[in-house]
DRENNU-554533 format. One record per residue: x, y, z of N, C-alpha, C in turn; residue in one letter. Coordinates in steps of 0.05 Angstrom, whole numbers, plus 5000, padded with zeros to 4 digits. Layout:
N
XYZXYZXYZA;...
# end
This chain:
507
501649724999499449995005502250365002M;503550265010505850555013507650494978E;507250274980509050324956507050344929Q;504850424921503050384919502450684918E;502550784939502351034952505251364936R;507451104941509351324940509851264904D;509751044885509751034859507751324839D;503751324869502651464855504451724852Q;505451844881507152104890507952234861L;509951994848511851924829511251944804Q;508051904787506351894767505252244768Q;505352314800502952574785506852844788I;508352814799510652874800511053094766A;511452684762512952744735510752874712E;507852804718506152904696504353154690R;506553294728507253694725508053734725C;510153704717512253724711512853914685K;512353864669512554054652510854374641E;508954384667505654574667506954754693S;509254724721509254784751511754954740T;510355234746513155354745514355514777V;516455484774517755814797517355924787C;516156224792517556564794520556604803L;521056744779524356864791523957034773K;527157274783527657494782530657474783N;531357594755534557694774535457964792K;536557864807536758204819539258134834F;542458364833545258444824545558164822I;545057964802546757884793545957514798G;544157574815542857254830539657214819L;538856934823536656884810534656804829T;532956934846531556924859528856804857M;527756644881524856414868523556684888S;520456714883519256744893516656594896G;515556484888514056214884514156044875G;511455864866510055714849508055874837S;507755634811504655784789505755524774G;502255534749502855254732501155484722F;500755264690499455384663496455264660F;495155464670491855424658491455434631V;493155594614491455614580494755614575A;495055544549497055614530500255784546P;498356054533500256304549498756484565D;497056324595497856394626498256184646K;498456404668499456164682498456404710I;497956214730496056284759497156374773V;498056434796499756504821498556574836T;500256684861498656834872499157044870N;499057304889498057544881500957524901I;501557534930503757544948505357384930H;505357134909508557094902509057214884V;507957394865508557574842509657874855I;508057934870508358274883511658144891D;513157894910513557914932515857964921G;517157864887520257884885520358134885L;523557954896524558264904526758364873P;527558664872528258724864526458894833G;523658834844520558734847520159064825F;520359394836521559564837523659784832N;524559624820527059684796526759674774I;526259904748526959924728528659664711P;527659524692528859444691529559144693G;528059134713527758824725525558674702F;526158404705522958244690523457934705N;520057884706520057654715520057464691V;521257234698521256984687520256814703K;518956584679517856274699518755984684A;519355834708522055684701520555524698I;520855184686519654974691521354774713T;521154544722521654374730524354264719A;524154204700525454054673527354344664K;526454554658527954784662531554834689Q;530154694721532654694738534254464721F;533054314717535354084713537854024691E;536654384677539254384652539954614663N;538454704677541855094690542555074724E;543154814722545254724743548254984743R;548555214739550355294737550855424766I;554255354779555155464795554855844804P;553955904822552356204842555556274832I;557356214831559956304826559456474800Y;558856254778559956414756557056494749Y;555956484760552056654753552157054771R;554457054780554857464799556357524774I;554857734764557557974752559857934756P;562158084737564558104748564658334767D;563358534765563258844775562958674803I;560958504806559458514833561658304852V;562958034844564057884852567558114861K;567658334843569658584852569558794886N;566958734878566658954900565658634930R;564658544929563858264951566858254966I;568958274936572258144949574158474968L;572858734955574958974965572958964997R;569458795006568258775024570058615049L;570058345036570858105053572257985026S;574157985021575857635018575257455028R;574257405054573557125068571057005049N;569257195045566857145041567157015016L;568457234994568857234966571256854962F;572356774978573656574979571856314989M;570256375004568056155011565656194987D;564556224978563456314949564456134936L;566856234925568256094896568755834919K;569455764943569355554939566855274941A;565355354947562655254943562355144913K;564155334906563255254871564455254862D;565855114861568255214843569454814816N;566754944804566254784773565154864775K;565654844738564255104706562654944708K;560455044698557454814692558354624671P;557954504668558454124645558554314629N;558354394613558754394582556854214562Q;555954074567555053814561552453854563S;550753984570548154074581547254084562R;543854124549543754164538541854304532N;542654484528541054904524538954924509C;539854724486535554794473534154644495E;533654584507530554434523530654674541E;532454794548532155174562529655244562R;527855324570524655404562524355634586M;524355804587524656004611522056334594V;519956264608518556384609517456694617Y;517256894585517457074605514157184596T;514157384630511457444627510657744629I;508457694605507558014592506658094613E;504058094635502758254651500958034660G;498958294674496858104686494658084661V;493057974664489157924651488458004667T;489357844692484657894706487257774749A;485757954766486657894788484657834804F;485157674838481757654859483157744885D;484457934890484258064912484057914936D;481657894938480157764957481757424959K;481557344936483657084942486257084933N;486557224932489757254938491556994898D;489257034878490056974865491457234841L;492457174817493157314792493357174772V;493357224752494157144720495157324698L;497557014698499957264686500657094639L;500557274639500157214612503357264600K;504357014601505857054568506457054546V;508457064537509057114509511056844497I;510656624515512456334497509356184501E;508856024507506955904514507955554519T;506155434543506755124553505155004555G;505054894573503054574575501454664608V;497954734590496054714617496154614634P;494954534648494354224667491754254659L;491453934656487653894672485054014679P;483754184683481554134708480653874725F;479353824737478753634756475853694764G;473753464778471253584785471353524813D;470753864820472753724849469153804874I;466953794860464553604868464553384887D;467253314862467252824869468852814890V;470353014905471353054936471252904961L;472852684976471152544989473752635017E;471552745031473552755061475252455067S;478152535067480852285063481352285055D;480152415029481852294997484552434995E;485852264981489052354975489852564949Q;490752704962490952914940493853014926V;494853294921498253284917498753534912Y;500653704928501853924923504353974910I;503354104900506754104871506554304884V;509854384866511954694878513754614883G;515654884885517454934899519254974917Y;521554814931521955034957524455084944D;524455334947527055514924527855404897G;529755284890528855244866528454864860T;528354824888527154374884524554394878Q;523654214859521254154851521653964866Y;517754014871515853834913514153824900K;514453524908511353444906510653254937T;507453334946508653354972504353194982I;503252924980500752764982500252935002A;498253045013495953045035493852865037G;491252935057488352835047488253165064T;485453125044482553435059481053185075I;482053395101479953255123477453335129P;476053425115472153475107471453565084N;469853345086467153555061466453795066K;467454065038468054485043466354415018H;465454655028464254745001466454864978N;464954784948466354734939466855104928R;465955294934466855554928468455704940N;468455554965469955655005472055505005K;473655715006478055605010477455285034E;479655065029479654975049482054875052F;481754675075484854655083485254345063Q;487254275064489253925063491253885082I;491553675092492953625113496053445105K;498453575121500053405109501153315133I;504053135125505453135156508653175145K;507353455145510153545139510253905165H;513253935168512154185178511754375156P;510454655168509454845137512154975120H;513855035135516555085122517154825104T;516454625100516954635070515254505050D;513554755048510354935033511655145030V;513655365045513855525039513555625001D;514855585002515755564961513255554947G;511355294955508955194940507255354937H;506955574948504955824950503755794913S;501155834906501055934881501355574868G;502755394878502255264860499655044852G;499754904839497054684832497454514855P;494254374864493254194876490754044863V;493853794862492453574833489953344862I;488453294830487753084856489152704836N;488652484849490052294841489752174809S;487052394791487752424761490252534752K;491952744772492752874751491553154745G;489053144761487353464755488253734774E;488753964761486654174785485554094796V;484654194830482254144846482554554850I;484954554863484954854868488654884883G;488155244884490855244874491855354911V;495255224925495455334942495555624948V;495455704980495656004987496756035011V;496755945025499055855048498255515065S;499655725093500855405097500955425138A;500155225149500555385178500755135189E;503255025205503854865227501954875253G;501054575259499454515275502754435313Q;502954635327506454575344504154415365K;506454335371506354225407507154475431Q;505654545449504954785466508954685475I;509154565482511554405490513854465480S;514054295455515854235444515954505412L;514954675411514554905390515354715373M;513254555355514654505334512254355324E;512754405290510554275278509853925278D;507253905280506353545292506453515260V;503853685256503453645222502953995219H;501353945185500554215170497254275167S;497554595150495954395138495154675120F;494054595093496454745070493054855063V;492755195071490555365050490155235022T;487955275013486755244996485455374976V;485155514962483355604939481855474923V;479155394921479055234912479355304871P;477855114854477455014829475055284811L;473655264844471855404811471955744814T;474255784837474156054840478056194823V;478055904811480655984790479355994769L;476055864754474955864741472956094725E;473256294753471256604760474156634735A;476556734752478356884751479056884718L;479156644713480256614677477656664667L;475356584681472656774643474057084648A;473957254671474357414669476957694665N;478857334658481857484637480357714615S;482257874627480758124603484358194584G;484458504584487158614565489558674583E;491058604578494558574589494258844601V;495258774626496159054639499458924654E;500959194647503659084646503859154693R;505558984696505958914721505659234736I;507859274720510259544738507059784737A;505859764721502559944723500959684748V;500159554740497059414770500659454792W;502559434794502959314823502259654838R;502259824826500160154842497660134845K;496559934853493759994845493459944882R;491860054894491659964924491759764935P;490059564924491059284934492959084928Q;493659324912496459024911499759164928I;498259444926499359514943499659384980R;497359444975495559275012497658985013A;497258924997498558634995501658655007Y;503058974998506458894991506259025034R;504259235036504359325055503259025076K;501958895068502158605091504658505095T;505058465074508858255073510258425091D;510758685097513258745108512258705128L;508758815134507658845173508558525178G;509058215165508758005167512358085182N;513558125161517358085160518058245196L;516158455193516958595214515658475242I;513058325238511958195267513657915273S;516057895244516957585253520257645280E;520557945267522058075282522458145317A;519258115313520358195349518258385355G;517858605325517158845332513758965318K;513358945341509458825330507159215340Y;509759365345507359575340508459715310E;509859565312511259735274509259565257K;509859315267507959125244504759115244A;503259255259500859295265500859635241I;502959785252501859965240501559855204A;504159825200504559665172501159655157C;500359395181497359255170495359455171Y;494559635203493160005181493060055163D;495660015146497560255115494959895101T;495859785110495059565083492059615086A;490759585098487259615102485859765098L;488759995112487060345096487060315067R;488060155052488660095026487459895008L;486159785032483559495017483459455045N;481559355046479559435068478359085068P;479958985042477658685051479658455057N;481658505055484958205068484058055085L;482457825082481357875112483957715134A;486957675122488257465124489657715135N;490258055129490858265136488558255172T;487058335177485658245199487758075213Y;487757895201487257635222491057675230F;493157765220495457815215495857975236K;493958265242494358415257493958345279R;489558135282491158035312492257845316G;493957695314496657585325499157815337L;499658005312500958245331500658295366A;496958405361496158465377496158275409K;495858005408495557815426498757755436R;500657925408503257875417504057955444K;502158335438503058415454500458515488L;499758275497496958295508494458435499S;494958505480492158565476489758435459D;487758365486486458155475484558115463Y;483258415473480558485456479358525437E;482958755427484458915397484058565389G;485458375392485758105366482358015358A;481258055391478257875379476658045358I;476558335353475258435351476558425319E;480158375315480358405287480158095283D;480357875293479857665280476357615281Y;474457755295471057795287471757935247N;472958125247473458285206474458035204N;476057865203477457625188475857415176A;473657375204472857165199469357295187I;468457575184467057635179466557645137K;469657595129470157685103471457465089L;471757205116472156855122470556735119N;468456695129467756545146468156185149P;470156165139471555825128474655945137E;474456135155477556195159478156015186Y;477655645187478455655213481555785232A;482655865219485155915235484056095256T;483156215240481456535252479456375277A;478356245275476056195295477656055316Y;480455995306481855895339483456035356Y;483856125327485156395350484856615371N;481956635354478156755372478256575396R;478656375397478256145420480356245441G;482356295422485456245450484456615466N;484756725439485656935467481757095488A;479956915471477656865477478256675517K;479056605514480756385547482756525556R;484356755540486456985555484457095570K;481857235562480157325566477557155606L;479256965597475756695628474356695608S;474056815584471556665572471256445553D;470456155575471356015565469355955552H;466255945562464155885535463555995514E;465456265522466056315484468356145474G;470556105487472156045477471255795455A;469955625475468555335464466855315449I;465355575426462755555411465055605383E;468355825389469555815369470555535366D;472555385375473455125382471354985369Y;468654935368467354755360466654955327N;466755125335467055195297470355125283N;471455055300475455035282473454745276V;472954545297471854295291471554205268I;469154365268467354385253467654375219K;469454595214471154575183471754395182L;475154265211475754195194477653985222N;476153825222475553455237478653375257P;479453485239482853335251483953635260E;483253745262485454065276486253995301Y;487853815317488853705346487853935366V;488954195356489654355384488254455394M;485054435368483854585383480954365395A;482454125398481853955419483053945432Y;484554015440486353935463486054255473N;486554565469485054745465481054775475N;480854605469477854735484478154515504R;479554325505478954095530479554305542G;482454455536482654565571479954815582N;479354865561477355065565475554985579A;473954755582471754505598473654665621K;476154455617476854435647476854605666D;476954835654476355095669473355165683A;473355005672468555075677467954765692L;469654665704469754465716469154205711G;467654215681466853895656469653775661A;470253585673472153455675472253275648F;470253025648468552925639470452935609E;468553135590468453295577471953335561G;472153595588474753465584476753275572A;478153085584476952745575478352745549I;475952655545474252705523474552875500E;475653115501476253195486480653075471D;481553135503484253025505485752805494H;481852665506481452275479482752445458D;480652565440480752575413484052665394T;484252775413486952875406489652765407A;488952565431491552365420490152135407I;488752145390487151985373489152065348R;488452265352489952355321491752375317L;492952635344495852405356497252395382D;497952155363499351945391500552075415P;502952205393505552295408505152625424E;503052735417502053005417501853055462H;504953115466506253265491503053295499T;502953535497499853735519498653635522A;497353415513494153205508494753115533A;496252915542497552745560497352895579Y;498553175579499453315611496153425625N;495453545592492353725603490753395601N;490253205592488552995608488052905629R;491852865638492452805670491452995688G;491353395678489753515696487053425701R;485353415688482453405691482953135705A;485452835694483652645714483752625747K;486252875756486552825779484952985793K;483253195773480853385776479453115785A;479052995777476952805780478152655813L;479052555810481052385841482152075815G;483052095792483651885795486451855789D;488651945809489852075811491951835792T;491851665804494951415793496351455754K;491551475757491651475709492751795704S;491952025723494352195720496152155723A;497152125739501152085739500551925713I;499351695697499751535677500551785650T;499451885660499652095633501252315631D;502352345646504052585656505452405643Y;506752135665510351995648509652015624D;508151985607507851935572508052215575M;509052365576508952725570510852825583A;512152635604515352685593517052475584I;516352295586516552065567517652185535R;514752355526515552495510516852615491L;517952895524518952995528519453205549D;522153045543523752985577523753345584P;523753575574524053885590521653945584E;519553825597516653935588517154035625N;516854145632517454305670514154365667A;512054275659510054335669509854075671S;509453965662509353715657509953435690A;512953585697513653375711512953675744Y;512453945728510853975763508153885774N;504953805741504253695757504353405758N;506953125762506652975758507953105793R;509453225810509253245834506153295845G;504653345831502953505851501053145852N;501053055835500052745833501452615850G;503852655857506352455875505052465899K;504752865906503252985936501552845937K;498852855923496852755932497752465939A;498952345932498952105946500552045964L;502352275979502352206004506452225999G;507252125974509552125965511352485965D;512052515982512052795974514952855968Y;517552585977519552605966520252555940N;518552535927517252355900516652635883G;515552845900513652985894517053265884A;518353235911519653475916521953335888I;521953215882523653055854523253315833E;521453195831519953255809519153555800D;519453735824519253985834521154175820Y;523953895827526353975829527654025796N;526053815781526853865761524254055748M;522353965751520454385743522654565738A;522854585759524654925771527555025761I;529854805752531754695741530954735714K;528554575696527954665669526154995672L;524655115690525755315672524855435708N;527455635715528155835741526655945748P;523556055735522656185744519556115743E;519655845751516855705743515955785781Y;513955985790513156075812512355735810A;509655665810507655595809510055255809L;511755135812513155015824515355045853A;515455265850516655385881514155345911Y;512255395895510355425914508755035921N;508254895903508954675899509654475916N;513254515921515254475926516654505962R;514354805964514054905986512954836006G;510454635993508354516007508154256019R;510754095993511553925990515053856013A;514854066026517254116043515454106076K;514454266070512654266100510354056103K;509353836088508853536093511153466104A;513553476100516153386108516453456136L;515553706150516253776171518554026167G;518854086144521354266122521354526120Q;520954686154518954976151520755216145Q;522855156150524455246133525755366107E;525455126100526555076067523455126056A;520955146066518955086051517755456046A;519655566075517355946076520255976057E;521855866045523655916026521555915997A;521455665998520355615978517755865954D;516555895988515056125990515256355968F;517356416003518556745985518956835954A;520456505948521056485919519056575898K;516556405899513656365895512856645881A;513256805909511857005916514857215893M;515257235901518657455888516857435851E;516157175849516157125823513857135813L;511857155827508757235808508757385816D;509357555786508257865799504957995785T;501957735793501057715772499357815801D;
# end
């Protein structure tokens, strides 16, 4: 079965190879990749607005955007040293001889002279014939002709059906298998679950989503990772897809060619650029400045759900939960299928102790995407906060069924079990959480609480010691260790822990 899936993946990859392109341009002599696209007609390529608008050097006269296929890359393996103009090499040499020598050492061979240059096919983009700023799609007219991919039937897709994401990771052509978690509205964006970190599909934006017959059913827009709270690494990812029906509507609206330089000056497109800048600034931790960029973007184009969402994330980082909720509201109003906006709004509501409201949001997430693991985990936490421990356990059970290595779900289920008096079973869950993540300070603290409840004060202290070693500012662990020491008659040591806990607890 596994071999059959691998074979089908390879077949899809080969079938799409001559039709899927990497959008790129040249900047200071180097080729810069922006993302993916694919032929939908012999002279037209579709991609995301944020892909074509985000290429470096786009605002400098004389820079042209190119599209290049996977076969093209196989014939274009020219070492970077030989692609940089001499004037740039000389400048690098003056700035840093070490950098120059390192660059030369990495690619010290000249290109293979026997490569077949006649197979080299670069498509020159003439301009834009249509765009959909709400769904982040743009249709590009190319001067040469390519091979369009066939369109499929989106109405016959079923839950858990295997599909394929095709595109580029930098300049590497890659096809990734995924599944559709839920039956979806044919006119609304949907999500695909993949067993990869979201960074593996960053360059696939604008690429096609293909069914098992090799037919297009949608266009990749973005990807998000599902993170474990303690490990902070993607356990899987969801790729957001614009459905084929939206692409077909874009094609139907194709008109006269507009030069890209002119198109980029439109307010709707300038808003994308401001959003991209805000994203970069936010990643650098400068949230106030990022919010200012998002403000400008929304003044230019108030219909960008993703920009409201990103501004909400920045406000959340500043603990402005009310402001974040307002932005998530706007994102959901523009896109009622925005599962991630519901999820983050639920998280913000929990921060404000609106657990009932958070549960409603998590319900919506699960309705849109039944495999959204963190929605189950966080809904369980909200139920726990309301004292609905049985319901909390059910949600954590589901999270663990969907992801048997979900550390946070074991830890949280253990806490709910302990609240119901099932302390031994709770400790078993904490054991599993620690086995999966030996640096999970919360799991050690919680296991210490379980041992303390069973009268094993020395064992509890060992766990609290470990929690504090992992997180020296863990006020609750100091307080709990103080209680265990007090139970053992170690009054002076207990008072020292209580004092440390008060010093650290600024709330």
